[in-house]
Each structure stands twice: as C-alpha cells, then as structure tokens.
C-alpha positions as CSV (number, residue, x, y, z in Angstrom):
1,X,-21.3,-0.8,-25.6
2,X,-22.3,-2.5,-22.4
3,X,-20.2,-5.7,-21.2
4,X,-20.5,-8.1,-18.6
5,X,-17.1,-8.2,-16.8
6,X,-15.7,-10.6,-13.9
7,X,-13.3,-9.2,-11.4
8,X,-11.6,-11.6,-9.6
9,X,-10.9,-10.4,-6.0
10,X,-12.8,-7.9,-3.6
11,X,-9.6,-6.2,-2.7
12,X,-9.4,-2.2,-3.0
13,X,-8.3,-2.6,-6.5
14,X,-10.8,-5.0,-7.5
15,X,-13.7,-3.1,-5.8
16,X,-12.4,0.3,-7.3
17,X,-12.4,-1.3,-10.8
18,X,-16.2,-2.9,-10.0
19,X,-17.2,0.5,-8.8
20,X,-15.8,2.6,-12.2
21,X,-17.2,-0.2,-14.5
22,X,-20.5,-0.3,-13.0
23,X,-20.7,3.7,-13.5
24,X,-19.8,3.2,-16.7
25,X,-22.8,1.0,-17.5
26,X,-21.4,-2.7,-17.7
27,X,-22.7,-5.7,-15.9
28,X,-20.1,-6.8,-13.2
29,X,-19.6,-9.7,-11.4
30,X,-17.0,-9.7,-8.4
31,X,-15.8,-13.2,-7.2
32,X,-14.0,-13.3,-3.9
33,X,-12.6,-16.5,-2.1
34,X,-13.1,-15.0,1.2
35,X,-16.5,-14.5,2.6
36,X,-16.0,-10.6,3.1
37,X,-14.4,-8.0,0.8
38,X,-10.9,-6.5,1.6
39,X,-8.3,-8.7,0.0
40,X,-4.8,-7.5,1.6
41,X,-6.9,-5.2,3.7
42,X,-8.0,-8.2,5.9
43,X,-9.4,-8.3,9.7
44,X,-8.5,-10.8,12.1
45,X,-10.9,-11.0,15.3
46,X,-9.3,-12.7,18.2
47,X,-10.4,-13.0,22.1
48,X,-12.5,-9.7,21.7
49,X,-9.6,-7.9,19.8
50,X,-9.8,-6.4,16.2
51,X,-6.5,-6.4,14.0
52,X,-6.1,-4.8,10.6
53,X,-3.6,-7.4,8.7
54,X,-3.1,-5.4,5.7
55,X,-2.4,-1.6,5.1
56,X,-2.9,0.6,7.9
57,X,-2.1,4.1,6.8
58,X,-4.7,5.5,4.7
59,X,-4.0,8.6,2.4
60,X,-5.4,10.5,-0.3
61,X,-9.5,10.2,0.3
62,X,-9.9,12.1,-2.9
63,X,-8.9,9.0,-4.9
64,X,-11.6,7.1,-2.8
65,X,-14.4,9.7,-3.4
66,X,-13.5,9.0,-7.3
67,X,-14.6,5.6,-6.9
68,X,-17.6,6.2,-5.1
69,X,-18.7,9.1,-7.5
70,X,-18.4,6.6,-10.3
71,X,-21.6,5.0,-8.8
72,X,-23.3,8.3,-7.8
73,X,-22.3,8.1,-4.4
74,X,-19.8,9.6,-1.7
75,X,-17.9,7.8,0.7
76,X,-18.9,9.7,3.6
77,X,-22.6,8.1,3.3
78,X,-20.9,5.0,3.7
79,X,-18.2,4.9,6.1
80,X,-16.9,7.6,9.0
81,X,-13.2,8.6,8.6
82,X,-11.0,10.7,10.9
83,X,-8.1,13.0,9.9
84,X,-5.3,12.0,12.4
85,X,-3.7,14.8,13.9
86,X,-0.7,14.0,14.6
87,X,-0.4,11.7,11.5
88,X,2.5,10.1,13.4
89,X,4.7,10.6,16.5
90,X,8.3,9.6,15.4
91,X,11.0,9.1,18.2
92,X,14.8,9.3,17.6
93,X,17.6,7.5,18.9
94,X,18.7,10.8,20.8
95,X,15.4,10.4,23.0
96,X,13.9,13.2,21.2
97,X,10.2,13.2,19.3
98,X,8.8,15.1,16.5
99,X,5.1,15.1,15.7
100,X,4.3,14.8,11.9
101,X,0.9,17.0,11.5
102,X,-1.2,17.4,8.8
103,X,-1.3,20.7,6.7
104,X,1.3,23.3,5.8
105,X,0.4,25.7,8.9
106,X,0.6,23.1,11.7
107,X,3.7,21.1,10.3
108,X,5.5,24.5,9.8
109,X,4.8,25.6,13.5
110,X,6.1,22.0,14.9
111,X,9.4,22.3,12.7
112,X,9.9,25.8,14.3
113,X,9.6,24.7,17.5
114,X,11.7,21.5,17.4
115,X,14.2,22.3,14.7
116,X,14.5,26.0,14.3
117,X,13.1,28.8,12.0
118,X,15.7,28.1,9.2
119,X,14.1,24.7,8.8
120,X,10.8,25.8,8.8
121,X,11.3,28.5,6.3
122,X,12.9,25.5,4.2
123,X,9.6,23.3,4.8
124,X,7.7,26.3,3.0
125,X,9.8,25.4,-0.1
126,X,9.8,21.9,0.4
127,X,5.9,21.9,0.3
128,X,5.8,24.2,-2.6
129,X,8.2,21.4,-4.4
130,X,6.1,18.4,-3.5
131,X,3.0,20.2,-4.6
132,X,4.5,20.8,-7.8
133,X,5.8,17.4,-8.1
134,X,2.5,15.9,-7.2
135,X,0.5,18.0,-9.8
136,X,2.9,16.9,-12.4
137,X,3.1,13.1,-11.5
138,X,-0.5,12.2,-10.6
139,X,-2.3,13.0,-13.7
140,X,0.7,12.3,-16.1
141,X,2.8,9.6,-14.9
142,X,0.6,7.9,-12.1
143,X,-3.1,8.0,-13.1
144,X,-2.4,6.8,-16.5
145,X,-2.1,3.8,-18.6
146,X,1.0,3.0,-20.6
147,X,1.3,1.0,-23.6
148,X,5.1,1.2,-24.2
149,X,8.2,3.3,-22.9
150,X,7.6,5.9,-25.7
151,X,4.2,6.8,-23.4
152,X,6.3,8.8,-21.4
153,X,6.7,11.3,-24.1
154,X,3.1,11.9,-24.7
155,X,3.1,14.6,-22.5
156,X,6.4,16.3,-23.2
157,X,5.9,19.3,-21.4
158,X,5.0,17.5,-18.2
159,X,8.1,15.1,-18.5
160,X,10.3,18.3,-18.9
161,X,8.6,19.8,-16.0
162,X,9.5,16.5,-13.9
163,X,13.1,17.0,-15.0
164,X,13.3,20.4,-14.1
165,X,11.9,19.6,-10.7
166,X,14.8,17.2,-10.1
167,X,12.7,14.3,-10.1
168,X,15.3,12.2,-11.6
169,X,17.9,12.9,-8.8
170,X,18.0,11.1,-5.4
171,X,15.5,11.6,-2.9
172,X,17.8,11.4,0.4
173,X,19.9,14.2,-1.5
174,X,16.9,16.1,-2.3
175,X,15.5,16.2,1.4
176,X,19.0,16.4,2.7
177,X,19.9,19.5,1.0
178,X,16.8,21.2,2.2
179,X,16.8,20.7,5.8
180,X,19.6,20.9,8.6
181,X,17.9,18.9,11.2
182,X,18.7,15.3,10.3
183,X,15.5,13.9,12.0
184,X,13.8,15.8,9.2
185,X,15.9,13.9,6.5
186,X,14.3,10.7,8.2
187,X,10.8,12.0,8.6
188,X,10.6,13.1,4.9
189,X,12.1,10.2,3.0
190,X,11.3,7.0,5.0
191,X,8.3,7.0,2.7
192,X,10.9,5.3,-0.1
193,X,10.3,2.1,1.9
194,X,6.6,2.2,0.8
195,X,8.4,2.0,-2.7
196,X,10.9,-0.9,-1.9
197,X,13.7,1.3,-1.9
198,X,16.3,2.9,0.3
199,X,15.9,6.8,0.5
200,X,19.6,7.3,-0.6
201,X,18.7,5.2,-4.0
202,X,15.0,6.4,-4.6
203,X,14.4,8.7,-7.1
204,X,13.2,11.9,-5.8
205,X,9.8,11.9,-8.0
206,X,8.7,9.4,-5.1
207,X,8.7,12.3,-2.7
208,X,5.2,12.3,-4.0
209,X,4.5,9.7,-1.3
210,X,5.7,12.2,1.1
211,X,3.2,15.0,-0.1
212,X,0.3,12.2,0.3
213,X,0.7,11.5,3.8
214,X,2.7,14.2,5.1
215,X,0.7,17.0,3.2
216,X,-2.6,15.6,2.4
217,X,-2.7,13.9,5.8
218,X,-3.6,10.2,7.2
219,X,-7.2,9.4,8.0
220,X,-8.6,6.4,10.0
221,X,-12.1,4.6,9.3
222,X,-14.4,3.9,12.3
223,X,-14.3,0.0,12.5
224,X,-10.9,-0.3,11.3
225,X,-9.2,-0.3,7.8
226,X,-11.9,-3.1,6.8
227,X,-14.7,-0.7,6.9
228,X,-13.5,0.8,3.8
229,X,-13.8,-2.1,1.5
230,X,-16.9,-2.9,3.2
231,X,-18.3,0.5,2.4
232,X,-17.3,0.1,-1.2
233,X,-18.7,-3.2,-1.6
234,X,-22.2,-1.7,-0.2
235,X,-21.9,1.0,-2.6
236,X,-21.1,-1.4,-5.6
237,X,-23.9,-3.9,-4.5
238,X,-26.5,-0.9,-4.8
239,X,-25.1,0.3,-7.9
240,X,-26.0,-3.4,-9.3
241,X,-22.9,-5.1,-9.1
242,X,-23.0,-8.9,-8.2
243,X,-20.8,-10.4,-5.5
244,X,-20.3,-14.0,-5.0
245,X,-18.4,-14.6,-1.9
246,X,-16.5,-17.7,-0.7
247,X,-15.8,-18.6,-4.2
248,X,-12.7,-19.3,-5.7
249,X,-11.4,-18.9,-9.3
250,X,-9.2,-21.6,-10.5
251,X,-8.4,-20.5,-13.9
252,X,-8.9,-17.7,-16.8
253,X,-10.9,-19.4,-19.6
254,X,-9.7,-18.7,-23.0
255,X,-11.7,-19.0,-26.4
256,X,-10.0,-20.3,-29.5
257,X,-8.3,-17.2,-30.5
258,X,-6.9,-16.9,-26.9
259,X,-9.0,-14.1,-25.7
260,X,-10.6,-14.3,-22.3
261,X,-14.1,-15.6,-22.1
262,X,-14.6,-16.2,-18.4
263,X,-13.2,-17.9,-15.4
264,X,-13.6,-21.6,-14.3
265,X,-14.2,-21.9,-10.5
266,X,-12.7,-24.6,-8.3
267,X,-16.0,-26.5,-8.5
268,X,-15.9,-26.6,-12.1
269,X,-18.5,-23.9,-12.8
270,X,-17.5,-21.5,-15.8
271,X,-18.6,-17.9,-15.6
272,X,-18.7,-16.5,-19.0
273,X,-17.8,-12.9,-19.6
274,X,-16.8,-10.4,-22.0
275,X,-13.7,-9.2,-20.1
276,X,-11.7,-10.4,-17.1
277,X,-9.9,-8.2,-14.5
278,X,-7.8,-10.2,-12.1
279,X,-6.2,-8.6,-9.0
280,X,-4.0,-11.3,-7.7
281,X,-0.4,-10.7,-7.2
282,X,1.0,-10.8,-11.1
283,X,3.4,-13.8,-10.7
284,X,0.6,-15.7,-8.8
285,X,-2.2,-14.9,-11.3
286,X,0.0,-16.3,-14.2
287,X,1.0,-19.2,-12.1
288,X,-2.6,-20.4,-10.9
289,X,-4.8,-18.9,-13.3
290,X,-2.9,-18.7,-16.6
291,X,-0.4,-21.5,-16.4
292,X,0.0,-22.2,-20.3
293,X,1.7,-18.5,-20.5
294,X,5.1,-17.4,-19.6
295,X,4.6,-14.5,-17.2
296,X,6.5,-11.0,-18.5
297,X,10.0,-10.8,-17.7
298,X,10.0,-8.3,-14.9
299,X,7.2,-10.5,-13.1
300,X,9.8,-13.4,-13.5
301,X,12.9,-11.8,-12.6
302,X,12.1,-8.6,-11.2
303,X,13.2,-7.1,-7.7
304,X,11.0,-7.1,-5.1
305,X,10.4,-4.6,-2.0
306,X,11.6,-5.7,1.4
307,X,9.2,-7.8,3.5
308,X,8.1,-7.1,7.2
309,X,7.6,-9.1,10.0
310,X,4.3,-7.8,11.7
311,X,3.3,-8.8,15.2
312,X,-0.4,-8.4,16.1
313,X,-0.9,-7.9,19.8
314,X,-4.0,-7.7,22.2
315,X,-2.6,-6.3,25.3
316,X,-3.9,-5.0,28.9
317,X,-2.9,-1.6,30.3
318,X,-2.6,2.2,29.1
319,X,-0.8,3.6,26.7
320,X,2.0,6.4,27.3
321,X,0.9,9.8,26.9
322,X,3.7,10.4,24.3
323,X,2.4,7.6,21.9
324,X,0.0,8.2,19.3
325,X,-2.0,6.2,16.6
326,X,1.0,5.8,14.4
327,X,4.4,5.8,15.9
328,X,7.8,5.5,14.2
329,X,10.8,4.5,16.1
330,X,14.1,5.3,14.1
331,X,17.2,3.7,14.8
332,X,20.5,5.2,15.0
333,X,21.9,3.7,12.0
334,X,20.1,4.8,8.5
335,X,22.0,4.0,5.4
336,X,23.8,1.0,6.7
337,X,20.3,-0.6,7.9
338,X,19.3,-0.6,4.7
339,X,22.4,-2.3,3.1
340,X,21.3,-5.1,6.0
341,X,17.9,-5.0,4.3
342,X,18.4,-4.9,0.9
343,X,22.0,-5.9,0.2
344,X,23.1,-8.4,2.6
345,X,19.8,-10.2,3.3
346,X,19.9,-10.0,6.9
347,X,17.5,-8.5,9.5
348,X,18.6,-5.1,10.3
349,X,21.2,-4.8,12.8
350,X,19.7,-1.4,14.2
351,X,16.0,-1.5,13.0
352,X,13.7,1.3,12.4
353,X,10.3,0.1,13.8
354,X,6.7,1.1,13.3
355,X,3.9,0.8,15.9
356,X,0.2,1.4,15.4
357,X,-2.2,1.5,18.1
358,X,-5.9,1.7,16.2
359,X,-7.9,1.5,19.6
360,X,-6.6,4.9,20.5
361,X,-8.7,6.3,17.7
362,X,-11.2,3.4,17.9
363,X,-11.7,1.8,21.2
364,X,-14.1,-0.9,19.7
365,X,-10.9,-2.4,18.4
366,X,-9.9,-3.9,22.0
367,X,-11.8,-4.8,25.0
368,X,-12.0,-2.3,28.0
369,X,-8.8,-1.7,29.6
370,X,-6.9,-3.2,26.5
371,X,-5.5,-2.0,23.4
372,X,-4.1,-3.4,20.2
373,X,-0.8,-3.2,18.8
374,X,0.3,-3.7,15.2
375,X,4.5,-4.0,15.3
376,X,5.9,-3.8,12.0
377,X,10.0,-4.2,11.5
378,X,11.1,-4.4,7.9
379,X,12.9,-7.8,7.0
380,X,14.6,-8.9,3.6
381,X,11.8,-10.8,1.3
382,X,12.6,-14.1,0.3
383,X,14.1,-13.5,-3.2
384,X,17.1,-11.5,-1.0
385,X,17.3,-13.1,2.6
386,X,18.2,-16.8,3.0
387,X,16.5,-16.9,6.5
388,X,15.0,-19.8,8.5
389,X,12.0,-18.1,9.6
390,X,10.8,-21.0,11.8
391,X,14.1,-19.8,13.8
392,X,14.4,-16.4,13.0
393,X,10.7,-15.1,13.7
394,X,10.3,-16.4,17.4
395,X,14.0,-14.6,17.8
396,X,12.6,-11.3,16.3
397,X,9.5,-11.6,18.4
398,X,11.7,-11.6,21.6
399,X,13.5,-8.7,20.1
400,X,10.4,-6.7,19.6
401,X,9.1,-7.5,23.1
402,X,12.2,-5.9,24.6
403,X,11.8,-3.0,22.2
404,X,8.2,-2.7,23.2
405,X,9.0,-2.9,27.2
406,X,12.2,-0.2,26.6
407,X,9.7,2.3,25.1
408,X,6.8,2.0,27.6
409,X,4.2,0.0,25.2
410,X,2.1,-2.1,27.6
411,X,3.3,-5.8,27.2
412,X,0.9,-7.8,29.4
413,X,-0.3,-10.0,26.4
414,X,-3.8,-11.4,26.0
415,X,-3.4,-12.6,22.5
416,X,-1.3,-12.5,19.7
417,X,-0.3,-13.6,16.2
418,X,3.2,-13.2,14.3
419,X,3.5,-12.8,10.6
420,X,6.7,-13.7,8.7
421,X,7.7,-13.7,4.9
422,X,6.8,-17.3,4.9
423,X,3.1,-16.2,5.9
424,X,3.1,-13.6,3.4
425,X,4.1,-16.6,0.7
426,X,1.5,-18.7,1.9
427,X,-1.0,-16.1,1.2
428,X,-0.2,-15.9,-2.3
429,X,2.4,-12.8,-2.1
430,X,5.5,-13.2,-4.5
431,X,8.8,-13.3,-2.7
432,X,6.8,-13.3,0.9
433,X,6.4,-9.5,0.6
434,X,3.3,-7.7,0.9
435,X,4.8,-4.8,-0.9
436,X,5.1,-6.4,-4.3
437,X,7.9,-5.5,-6.9
438,X,9.9,-2.5,-5.8
439,X,9.8,1.0,-7.6
440,X,13.2,1.2,-9.1
441,X,13.3,3.1,-12.0
442,X,13.1,-0.1,-14.5
443,X,10.0,-1.2,-12.8
444,X,8.1,2.0,-12.6
445,X,5.2,3.4,-15.2
446,X,6.0,1.7,-18.4
447,X,8.6,-0.5,-17.2
448,X,6.3,-2.2,-14.5
449,X,4.4,-5.0,-15.8
450,X,1.5,-3.7,-17.7
451,X,-2.2,-4.1,-16.6
452,X,-2.8,-6.1,-20.1
453,X,-1.4,-8.7,-21.9
454,X,-1.7,-8.8,-25.5
455,X,-1.8,-12.7,-25.7
456,X,-5.2,-12.5,-23.7
457,X,-7.8,-10.1,-25.2
458,X,-10.1,-9.1,-22.8
459,X,-7.7,-9.8,-19.9
460,X,-6.9,-6.8,-17.7
461,X,-4.8,-6.8,-14.6
462,X,-5.1,-4.5,-11.2
463,X,-3.3,-4.5,-7.9
464,X,-0.2,-3.6,-6.8
465,X,1.8,-5.7,-8.9
466,X,0.9,-3.6,-12.2
467,X,0.5,-0.1,-12.9
468,X,1.0,2.2,-11.0
469,X,2.0,0.2,-8.0
470,X,2.1,-0.3,-4.4
471,X,0.0,1.5,-1.8
472,X,-3.8,2.2,-1.1
473,X,-3.7,5.3,-3.3
474,X,-2.0,3.4,-6.0
475,X,-4.1,0.4,-5.9
476,X,-7.3,2.5,-5.9
477,X,-6.0,4.3,-9.3
478,X,-4.7,0.8,-10.3
479,X,-8.9,-0.3,-10.4
480,X,-9.9,2.9,-12.3
481,X,-7.2,2.2,-15.0
482,X,-8.5,-1.4,-15.3
483,X,-11.8,0.0,-15.8
484,X,-10.4,2.3,-18.5
485,X,-8.5,-0.9,-20.4
486,X,-12.0,-2.6,-20.5
487,X,-13.5,0.5,-22.3
488,X,-10.6,0.3,-24.8
489,X,-11.7,-3.5,-25.9
C-alpha cells in the first residue's frame, strides 16, 4: 500500500531512504534545513577554495549503487568517481612510508617489497579472513533490522561462523598475530577509530571496516564529496521525490494514539504524512522534535566516539611527491595515545594525524597554484574531555601548523577554518563528535538505539546514531533499513 512519507534531512541516510521508498512506490517529501543536499557531507566554499566539511573517505560504492537501482538508475549516470591508487599514503615515526593500494595483488606486492615475503604470504590469509568476515557480517548483522537481542540468533549458522572466525576476539590481537611488521599492525587496525574504539579494545569483527577500504578500495567523486548527495537528490527528484529546501522541522506531530502523523515546520505549517523518517542525531532528534519523550537509555547515557579537530586550509604551493590524496601520519606512541584520547580525556601527547589533499585528484577544489588541505587530529569528545576549546583550539592549530611544516606540506595560508568539538556540538552532534555513539559491543547491532520507537508508531530513524552505525557505508544501509521499516507499518 502506497504511503506518503516525510523524510527529515537530505543527508546520505535521508537520501538513501527517500530513494528506496520512492522505488517501493511511496510518495516521498524530503525536508532539508539547508539550501542543498548533503547533511554532514557539507561543502564550504571560500576565496576560490572548496572544502568537504564531512566524511572524506568513500568506500563500498556497491551500496550507493543499491540506492540508485531502487529508482531504476545507476550512479555512473549522475556522478563521476575515481578509484584512488594508492588509497592511502601512510607515514611512520621511523621515516618510512607504506602505500595502501586497492586490490589483493597490488597490496601484496607493496607488502612484499616493504615488509618481506613472510608478511606478503600472511596478507593472502588475512584477505581470505576479511572476505569471510564481510560475507557473514554484511547480510546478517549489518544490513539487517533488529527488534531485540534475540534477533542475533535468527541466523544461528551465521552467528556460529562469526564465532569460528574469531569475530569476538580483539582486533589488535587478530592483526598483530598475523603480521611481523608493526607498521602493518597499524595500517590494518587504525580503522577501529571509525568505530570509536582503540584497536586493542575493538572486537575483531570490526575488521570488516578494514575490508571496506583496504580491499574494496577508496573512491573520490569529481566535484568533491558533496557531488554524491547532489547526484542522489537529482536521481530521487527524477523518480518523483519532492524536496523542500531551506525549511526547518520543529517537531514530529503525533495523533491521539501517539502515532506520527507528520511534522510541524518552524513557521507553523504542518506537513501530514503516514510515516516520518528522522535523520537527525538521535539525542538531538528526541530533544528537539520529540521533547515529550524520554530518549532510550543508550541515547542518554551511551558512550560516544572520540571527536576530532579538523583544520581546513587553502594554501599556495606545491605538494611534495611523496604525499597523496589521503595521508596518515602515525605517531610513535600507539596504545598510550588512545589512553589519552579515551580514558584521560586529553589531547594525544603523540598524536597520529590524517591529511587529505582533494585538490590532487580534483584540481577544481583550489585556484591555480594552490591546494586544499584537510587536517584531522583525534581529540576527546565533550563527554570525556573537560577542555576549554577557546584556549585549546588555537594551541592545537599551532601544533598542527608545526607538523605540516615539518612534513613538507605547503603552509602559505590563503584561507582557513578550524573546527573543534564545540563547533560539532553547535551543528547538532551529540557530545561534540561527528562520529556518534561508539561501537562497543553493548552499542552494536541489536544493542544500538533502534530505528523505531514503539511509543510512536510510524516514526523511523536513520543515520549514524542508529542501526547499523557510523560511516558512509553504514548510513547508506541505514536509509535502506528505514525504508524497510516503513514497509512493515
């Protein structure tokens, strides 16, 4: 039965939900407070430079294709994307560099040359293990709605396979025992940070994130990351989805029985609907749009992922030959650095940092003779850290500037923007982190806040704060799962 569904937010999860809903024959209205699509995948244009203000690593394009296929299209007709080779340039405290290249054969060759044949053989077995993990996890535990913890046992064979693969061991140990070269320990376990966890504490099942970027590869769209939500909105509009831009939702409207019956806009207008999909960060969604309800306990008292200070720079000058689009600089400290971040609540004494230079791949991101830099340093979120960011922000800026200079990056600054946890909070991100709730076991799968609330029939959530979690692949799946929930109504 066809329904009218209002989707609040035109980020990646909202757009994916809209496309899957439209493909299922529903009438869909997307309401977005900004003038363009993107949500957290924002764009900042200043002084001739274009900066991606949200996620900058795109993996698993097959999940993007699913959303386009839902409306009878393909992403290739709406956006051009390049597979990056290398995916990452990684740098170590001893001065060495290791390239992370897409595909088994290329990466094996790199490992053999830099780390030796023993680790190259170990990589063969590692890839086989990652592939088996992905094949079990994706269909049964990631791309799936959960109604209760008992849902874990609806596929007992898959659960047993995950146990047999060592998925409930520790990621750091699982990687460490396979490779001799410590550099590979870091290259194949840093992805736990995407899940808000230290590699030593993360479950091995999160190696599926390593599979997504180290095996499936990292992509980059022409026009920057914002080109993807623009492409999705274009295809969705052609499929009949109605978009209302520069329009803010004040709250979810409920009927006498408590069910969602639409949304009220900030100007007082009520848009009626048979179902409402809300993509705001979950604690913010309850606080702003459902103030009469107490949020689920995990949304109120859950553990959040670390945050990040992000420094957007428009600079004059050339990029050193040893740098690429995505660059990871590992500090000498590893486990102790995570204790700073997650336990002590202070900036890392010896941080690892990430630097993206999108203008290498897409010259339109910067004026001639210039480049865009995106410099990220993990920092404690506002839940853990008691830091005065008015003081610490400028201090970290100077520390990052010294780091850039020491590593040969151009630092003739034309324009800049520094983003701290306080800024993330102002943008509506709980605990001042763009990475939402962490993925510790008690906040994963059926233990993560559900994408429905039984107190409000017809209301569905999507985005990184709910099932299945954080990252572009996960929020694309989240939109699909939200559409499936609407079908269950």
